[in-house]
C-alpha positions in Angstrom: 51.3 -46.8 -7.4 49.2 -43.9 -6.3 47.4 -41.6 -8.6 48.9 -37.8 -8.6 47.1 -35.3 -6.4 44.9 -33.3 -8.4 46.7 -29.5 -7.8 43.6 -27.7 -8.6 41.4 -29.1 -5.8 40.1 -26.9 -3.2 42.6 -26.9 -0.1 41.2 -26.1 3.4 42.8 -23.0 4.4 41.5 -19.8 7.0 40.2 -18.0 4.3 38.1 -20.5 3.1 36.9 -21.5 6.5 35.7 -18.2 7.1 34.4 -18.0 4.2 32.0 -20.8 4.3 31.0 -19.7 7.6 30.1 -16.5 6.3 28.1 -18.5 3.4 25.8 -20.5 6.1 25.4 -17.4 8.8 23.9 -15.3 6.0 21.7 -18.5 4.6 20.6 -19.2 7.6 19.7 -15.7 8.7 17.5 -15.2 5.5 16.0 -18.2 6.5 15.3 -17.0 10.0 14.0 -13.8 8.4 11.5 -15.6 6.2 10.5 -17.7 8.8 9.8 -15.2 11.3 7.5 -13.2 8.6 5.7 -16.9 7.5 4.8 -16.7 11.1 3.6 -13.4 11.4 1.4 -13.6 8.5 0.1 -16.7 9.1 -0.7 -15.4 12.5 -2.7 -12.8 11.4 -4.5 -15.2 8.2 -5.4 -17.7 11.6 -6.4 -14.8 13.7 -8.1 -12.8 10.8 -10.0 -15.8 9.6 -12.5 -15.9 12.5 -13.8 -12.4 10.9 -13.7 -12.9 7.5 -14.7 -16.5 7.3 -18.1 -18.1 8.5 -18.8 -21.9 9.1 -21.9 -22.0 7.4 -22.7 -20.7 3.7 -21.9 -18.7 1.7 -19.0 -19.2 4.3 -17.6 -15.4 3.6 -18.6 -12.8 6.6 -19.7 -10.7 3.6 -21.5 -7.9 6.5 -17.6 -7.3 7.7 -16.4 -6.4 3.9 -19.0 -4.5 2.6 -21.2 -3.1 5.6 -19.7 0.3 7.7 -17.9 0.3 11.1 -20.8 0.3 14.0 -20.7 0.3 17.8 -21.2 -3.3 19.5 -23.7 -4.0 22.3 -22.9 -7.0 24.6 -26.3 -7.7 26.8 -28.0 -10.3 28.4 -31.9 -10.7 27.7 -33.7 -13.4 29.4 -30.8 -15.1 30.2 -28.8 -15.1 26.7 -25.7 -13.5 25.8 -26.4 -11.2 23.1 -23.9 -9.5 20.7 -25.6 -6.7 18.5 -24.5 -3.9 16.2 -25.6 -0.5 16.7 -28.6 -0.2 14.2 -29.4 -3.6 15.4 -29.6 -2.9 19.1 -31.7 0.0 18.8 -34.4 -2.0 16.9 -34.2 -4.6 19.4 -34.2 -2.1 22.0 -37.2 -0.3 20.4 -39.4 -4.0 20.5 -38.7 -5.2 23.6 -39.0 -4.9 27.3 -36.1 -2.6 28.3 -35.9 -4.0 32.2 -35.1 -7.7 30.6 -31.9 -5.9 29.0 -29.2 -6.2 31.6 -25.6 -5.6 32.0 -25.0 -4.4 28.6 -21.9 -2.9 27.6 -20.6 -1.2 24.6 -17.6 -1.5 22.4 -16.6 1.0 19.8 -15.8 0.0 16.2 -16.0 -3.5 17.2 -19.5 -4.5 15.0 -20.3 -3.6 11.4 -17.9 -4.2 9.0 -14.9 -2.8 7.3 -16.7 -1.6 3.8 -15.9 2.0 3.3 -12.2 1.6 5.0 -11.2 -1.0 1.7 -12.9 1.3 -0.7 -11.0 4.5 1.0 -7.5 2.1 0.9 -8.1 1.1 -2.6 -8.7 4.6 -3.7 -5.8 6.5 -2.4 -3.2 3.7 -3.7 -4.5 3.8 -6.8 -5.3 7.5 -7.2 -1.5 8.5 -5.3 0.1 5.9 -8.1 -0.8 7.5 -11.1 0.4 10.6 -10.2 3.5 9.5 -9.2 3.8 7.5 -11.7 3.1 10.2 -14.5 5.2 13.0 -12.8 8.0 10.0 -11.6 8.4 9.1 -15.2 8.7 12.1 -16.7 10.9 13.5 -14.2 13.2 10.2 -15.2 13.3 11.2 -18.6 14.0 14.3 -18.1 17.4 13.4 -16.0 18.6 10.5 -17.8 18.3 11.8 -21.2 17.2 15.4 -21.8 19.4 17.2 -18.9 23.0 18.2 -19.0 25.4 16.1 -16.5 26.9 18.8 -14.8 26.7 19.6 -10.8 23.1 20.9 -10.6 21.9 17.4 -11.6 24.2 15.6 -9.4 22.3 17.8 -7.0 19.3 17.0 -8.1 19.7 13.8 -7.9 21.3 13.8 -4.8 18.1 15.6 -3.4 16.1 12.5 -4.7 18.0 10.3 -2.8 17.9 12.1 0.5 14.3 12.5 0.2 13.9 9.0 -0.1 14.7 8.4 3.6 12.5 11.3 4.7 10.4 9.4 7.5 6.6 9.3 6.4 5.1 11.6 8.9 7.2 14.1 7.6 5.0 14.4 4.2 2.3 14.1 6.3 3.4 17.4 7.8 4.0 18.7 4.7 0.6 17.9 2.8 -0.8 19.3 5.8 0.2 22.4 5.3 0.0 22.9 1.8 -2.2 20.9 0.5 -5.1 20.9 3.5 -3.9 24.6 5.1 -3.0 26.6 2.5 -4.1 25.6 -0.8 -7.6 25.3 1.2 -8.2 21.7 0.7 -9.4 20.3 3.5 -9.2 16.4 4.1 -9.6 14.8 1.1 -8.7 12.7 -1.5 -7.4 15.2 -3.6 -4.9 15.8 -0.4 -4.0 12.4 0.4 -3.1 11.4 -3.6 -0.8 14.7 -4.0 1.2 13.9 -0.5 1.3 10.0 -0.6 2.6 10.5 -4.7 5.2 13.1 -3.5 6.1 10.5 -0.7 6.9 7.6 -3.2 8.0 10.0 -6.2 11.8 9.9 -5.2 11.7 6.1 -5.0 9.9 6.1 -8.6 12.2 8.7 -10.4 15.4 7.0 -9.1 14.2 3.3 -9.9 12.9 4.6 -13.3 16.0 6.9 -14.5 18.4 3.1 -13.7 15.5 1.5 -16.0 16.0 4.0 -18.8 20.2 3.8 -19.0 19.7 0.1 -18.5 18.4 0.0 -22.1 21.7 -0.1 -24.5 22.8 3.2 -26.2 22.5 1.5 -29.8 18.6 2.0 -29.7 18.6 5.7 -29.5 21.5 5.7 -32.0 19.6 3.7 -34.2 16.5 5.1 -33.7 18.1 8.7 -34.4 19.7 7.4 -37.8 16.6 6.7 -38.9 15.2 10.0 -38.8 12.9 9.8 -35.5 13.2 12.6 -33.2 14.8 12.4 -29.7 11.0 12.4 -28.3 10.1 9.3 -31.2 13.5 7.4 -29.9 12.5 8.1 -26.7 9.0 7.0 -26.7 9.6 3.8 -29.6 12.4 2.5 -28.3 13.7 3.1 -25.3 10.4 3.1 -23.0 8.9 0.1 -24.0 12.3 -1.7 -22.9 12.7 0.3 -19.7 8.6 -0.5 -18.8 9.5 -3.5 -16.5 12.2 -1.5 -14.2 9.6 1.3 -13.9 6.7 -1.5 -12.8 9.0 -2.8 -9.9 9.2 1.1 -8.9 5.4 1.1 -8.5 5.3 -2.5 -6.4 7.6 -0.7 -4.1 5.9 2.4 -4.3 2.5 0.4 -3.5 3.4 -1.2 -0.6 4.6 1.5 0.9 1.8 3.8 0.2 -0.8 1.5 1.3 0.9 1.0 4.4 1.6 4.3 5.7 -0.7 5.8 8.3 0.5 9.5 9.4 -0.2 10.7 5.7 -3.8 10.1 5.3 -4.3 10.7 8.8 -3.2 14.4 8.6 -4.6 14.9 5.1 -7.1 12.1 4.2 -8.6 9.9 6.3 -11.6 10.0 9.1 -12.1 8.1 11.3 -15.4 7.3 10.6 -17.6 8.6 7.7 -21.4 8.0 6.8 -21.0 8.5 3.1 -19.0 6.9 0.6 -16.9 9.3 -1.8 -19.4 9.2 -4.8 -22.0 10.2 -2.7 -24.6 12.5 -4.0 -22.2 12.7 -7.2 -24.2 12.5 -10.2 -22.5 11.3 -13.6 -24.7 13.5 -16.3 -24.0 16.3 -13.8 -20.2 17.4 -14.2 -21.0 20.5 -11.0 -20.7 17.3 -8.9 -17.7 15.0 -9.7 -15.8 17.9 -7.5 -17.7 16.6 -4.8 -16.0 13.1 -4.8 -12.2 14.8 -5.2 -12.3 16.9 -2.0 -14.1 14.1 0.4 -12.5 12.6 3.2 -12.3 8.2 3.5 -11.8 6.1 5.7 -8.2 4.1 5.4 -7.5 0.6 6.4 -3.9 1.9 8.2 -5.8 4.3 9.8 -8.5 2.4 11.5 -6.0 -0.4 12.7 -4.5 2.4 14.1 -7.8 3.8 16.0 -8.3 -0.2 16.8 -5.2 -0.9 18.5 -4.2 2.2 20.1 -7.0 4.5 21.2 -9.5 1.5 22.1 -9.4 -0.7 25.0 -8.1 -4.0 23.8 -10.4 -6.9 24.2 -11.3 -9.6 22.5 -14.2 -8.0 20.4 -11.3 -5.1 18.9 -9.1 -8.1 18.9 -11.2 -10.1 16.3 -12.3 -6.5 14.3 -8.2 -6.2 14.6 -7.3 -9.3 13.2 -9.9 -9.0 10.9 -8.9 -5.5 8.9 -5.0 -6.7 9.1 -5.8 -9.8 7.0 -8.3 -8.0 4.3 -5.2 -4.8 4.2 -2.2 -7.8 3.8 -4.6 -9.2 0.9 -5.3 -5.8 -0.9 -1.7 -4.7 -1.0 -0.8 -8.5 -2.0 -3.2 -8.1 -5.1 -2.0 -4.8 -6.1 1.6 -5.5 -5.8 1.0 -9.5 -7.4 -0.7 -7.4 -10.3 1.7 -4.9 -11.0 4.5 -7.9 -11.4 2.2 -9.5 -13.7 2.2 -6.6 -16.0 6.1 -6.7 -15.5 6.7 -10.4 -16.6 4.0 -9.9 -19.2 6.3 -6.8 -20.7 9.7 -8.3 -20.2 8.4 -11.3 -22.1 7.5 -9.0 -25.3 10.2 -6.8 -25.2 13.8 -8.3 -25.1 16.9 -7.8 -26.4 
């Protein structure tokens, strides 16, 4: 005697076949994207290791990470192939017979290191994110908690969403026109900070507002019922629970700020600078502090741009290109992981 057929058993149908096919298509497409990303990052890591690491102790090429860029001189001396940076080459040429130096060729920015570029990138990211988070969170609080939900607020939200899709070069031209030319700040840290902050501000406002809306309304009403003011209710019962979402927006902002070339090229970055931003600044003399904010910097994205598009490609520029890209990805990852770690810690502390 045969058991009765299960009426709830899934039957093959055209709809089910299409659904299964779509599922596997999107799954394989996701794996393909991840595989391509892993290949690109792995290739950059493999090629960049030659500039970052050495085969002998201390195994890390600290000069590449700390020194400024220099011109590389490649030449032959008494049959020996030599590669020296500009400073070392001048010292070498001053103590040796110039007739024995033959076949000298120079390659710009292929010696030395990227120390000032690392410093400038970190300063630009941290300063712009501080400004963007402060303005973005307070704007989101106003739109979500204080404003009357009418046509004007809807128009503001629409404008914020539209600004999130504006190309970065437009923000760069805006920053150059307002901060560099109109306000007379010239290309400096302060101009770069505000330009990059305005560029990521729409993303931070939108994400922060959604995080605030996700907090249950009962949290606000309970705090108000106990006699708290509206700001006290927001500060103690809303912001702490919305903070993980705000940190998520900071991760997105860091990734965009650190990788942009056009805004910093117009407002903050130079191809080569002899001094770091704090050179000449004395902590005990406040009158010298302003020079820090109104001084230009070097930056990793702009340095990669110059190496890749403004200089002839050869084996020496390729080594510096991949080494710079490797360090750049590492710094962005560290900054993003820091925000993610803070988000996890805050989320584990505040739960509802």
